[in-house]
One Martini backbone bead per residue (centre of mass of N, CA, C, O) as a GRO file, in nm:
protein
  116
    1MET     BB    1  -2.761   0.540   6.232
    2SER     BB    2  -2.655   0.793   6.391
    3ILE     BB    3  -2.541   0.639   6.636
    4VAL     BB    4  -2.316   0.493   6.484
    5LYS     BB    5  -2.167   0.745   6.388
    6SER     BB    6  -2.116   0.861   6.670
    7ILE     BB    7  -1.947   0.622   6.775
    8LEU     BB    8  -1.727   0.624   6.551
    9ASN     BB    9  -1.633   0.929   6.603
   10SER     BB   10  -1.652   0.883   6.956
   11ASN     BB   11  -1.556   0.612   7.119
   12GLU     BB   12  -1.390   0.734   7.371
   13SER     BB   13  -1.658   0.880   7.509
   14HIS     BB   14  -1.781   0.604   7.549
   15VAL     BB   15  -2.015   0.415   7.766
   16TYR     BB   16  -2.092   0.084   7.847
   17ILE     BB   17  -2.367  -0.098   7.994
   18GLY     BB   18  -2.358  -0.427   8.121
   19TYR     BB   19  -2.640  -0.659   8.241
   20LEU     BB   20  -2.666  -0.889   8.073
   21PRO     BB   21  -2.633  -1.182   7.974
   22LEU     BB   22  -2.417  -1.312   7.736
   23ALA     BB   23  -2.646  -1.513   7.627
   24HIS     BB   24  -2.774  -1.270   7.530
   25ILE     BB   25  -2.806  -1.158   7.215
   26LEU     BB   26  -2.803  -0.853   7.262
   27GLU     BB   27  -2.544  -0.843   7.434
   28PHE     BB   28  -2.350  -0.989   7.248
   29ALA     BB   29  -2.374  -0.803   6.999
   30THR     BB   30  -2.311  -0.534   7.133
   31GLU     BB   31  -2.035  -0.600   7.262
   32THR     BB   32  -1.889  -0.686   7.007
   33ILE     BB   33  -1.909  -0.421   6.851
   34LEU     BB   34  -1.792  -0.229   7.072
   35PHE     BB   35  -1.520  -0.372   7.103
   36ILE     BB   36  -1.419  -0.334   6.810
   37ILE     BB   37  -1.449   0.001   6.829
   38GLY     BB   38  -1.358   0.087   7.145
   39VAL     BB   39  -1.557   0.065   7.374
   40LYS     BB   40  -1.636   0.108   7.685
   41ILE     BB   41  -1.692  -0.149   7.945
   42GLY     BB   42  -1.944  -0.200   8.187
   43TYR     BB   43  -2.052  -0.391   8.469
   44SER     BB   44  -2.366  -0.546   8.563
   45THR     BB   45  -2.688  -0.564   8.716
   46PRO     BB   46  -3.025  -0.546   8.768
   47TYR     BB   47  -2.967  -0.508   9.097
   48THR     BB   48  -2.721  -0.262   9.044
   49LEU     BB   49  -2.794  -0.031   8.840
   50THR     BB   50  -2.942   0.126   9.058
   51ASP     BB   51  -2.992   0.296   9.357
   52MET     BB   52  -3.272   0.103   9.395
   53GLY     BB   53  -3.159  -0.161   9.416
   54THR     BB   54  -3.179  -0.472   9.577
   55ALA     BB   55  -2.835  -0.487   9.610
   56ILE     BB   56  -2.840  -0.210   9.757
   57ARG     BB   57  -2.726  -0.023   9.987
   58GLN     BB   58  -2.778   0.211  10.196
   59GLY     BB   59  -2.619   0.492  10.029
   60ASP     BB   60  -2.548   0.362   9.774
   61SER     BB   61  -2.436   0.319   9.451
   62GLY     BB   62  -2.494   0.258   9.141
   63ASP     BB   63  -2.359   0.170   8.842
   64ALA     BB   64  -2.468   0.409   8.671
   65THR     BB   65  -2.352   0.631   8.854
   66LEU     BB   66  -2.050   0.540   8.833
   67LEU     BB   67  -2.020   0.509   8.507
   68ARG     BB   68  -2.178   0.695   8.315
   69PRO     BB   69  -2.342   0.612   8.067
   70THR     BB   70  -2.411   0.639   7.699
   71LEU     BB   71  -2.475   0.325   7.682
   72MET     BB   72  -2.772   0.099   7.634
   73ALA     BB   73  -2.920  -0.197   7.658
   74ALA     BB   74  -3.274  -0.283   7.646
   75VAL     BB   75  -3.530  -0.409   7.857
   76PRO     BB   76  -3.841  -0.393   7.985
   77LEU     BB   77  -3.787  -0.475   8.282
   78VAL     BB   78  -3.564  -0.261   8.340
   79LEU     BB   79  -3.723  -0.010   8.255
   80ASP     BB   80  -3.939  -0.044   8.473
   81ARG     BB   81  -3.747  -0.015   8.716
   82ILE     BB   82  -3.646   0.267   8.650
   83ARG     BB   83  -3.920   0.408   8.645
   84LYS     BB   84  -4.004   0.336   8.933
   85GLY     BB   85  -3.767   0.480   9.074
   86ILE     BB   86  -3.832   0.763   8.975
   87TYR     BB   87  -4.130   0.781   9.080
   88ASP     BB   88  -4.063   0.734   9.377
   89LYS     BB   89  -3.890   0.987   9.418
   90ILE     BB   90  -4.100   1.196   9.327
   91ASN     BB   91  -4.336   1.115   9.527
   92ARG     BB   92  -4.166   1.186   9.792
   93ARG     BB   93  -4.167   1.512   9.721
   94GLY     BB   94  -4.449   1.552   9.600
   95LEU     BB   95  -4.680   1.724   9.411
   96ILE     BB   96  -4.503   1.946   9.286
   97ALA     BB   97  -4.283   1.761   9.174
   98ARG     BB   98  -4.472   1.594   8.995
   99LYS     BB   99  -4.579   1.828   8.819
  100LEU     BB  100  -4.301   1.919   8.717
  101PHE     BB  101  -4.221   1.653   8.587
  102ASP     BB  102  -4.461   1.630   8.390
  103PHE     BB  103  -4.401   1.895   8.244
  104ALA     BB  104  -4.115   1.820   8.144
  105ILE     BB  105  -4.202   1.579   7.974
  106ASP     BB  106  -4.405   1.727   7.791
  107TYR     BB  107  -4.205   1.938   7.683
  108LYS     BB  108  -4.002   1.741   7.556
  109THR     BB  109  -4.204   1.598   7.369
  110TYR     BB  110  -4.299   1.839   7.205
  111TRP     BB  111  -4.008   1.912   7.086
  112THR     BB  112  -3.927   1.635   6.973
  113GLU     BB  113  -4.166   1.611   6.765
  114ARG     BB  114  -4.033   1.888   6.618
  115GLY     BB  115  -3.702   1.841   6.610
  116ILE     BB  116  -3.559   1.965   6.899
   0.00000   0.00000   0.00000
């Protein structure tokens, strides 16, 4: 409920990235509500969402990088692709980068569970 209050209070600063087909009920409901309250909507596809997308040419940026969204409805398949892309980048940088990344995730989780 707090996310809804946040969106209503500052809808001009939010950007939503839509990537699911509009026939998908989650996308349809989300876009309808956000359109009514005046949130900016940018469109993408699951293949161009991230910089590592399969339809992105080498060296080009994905739609999420270009739009810099603050809101996004997600489905497990796309979240898995995003996670895989992040871990692929981290693993290419070596063991130290991976250990630092794992520490940062654990640190964030520790404090988030305590309400900070």
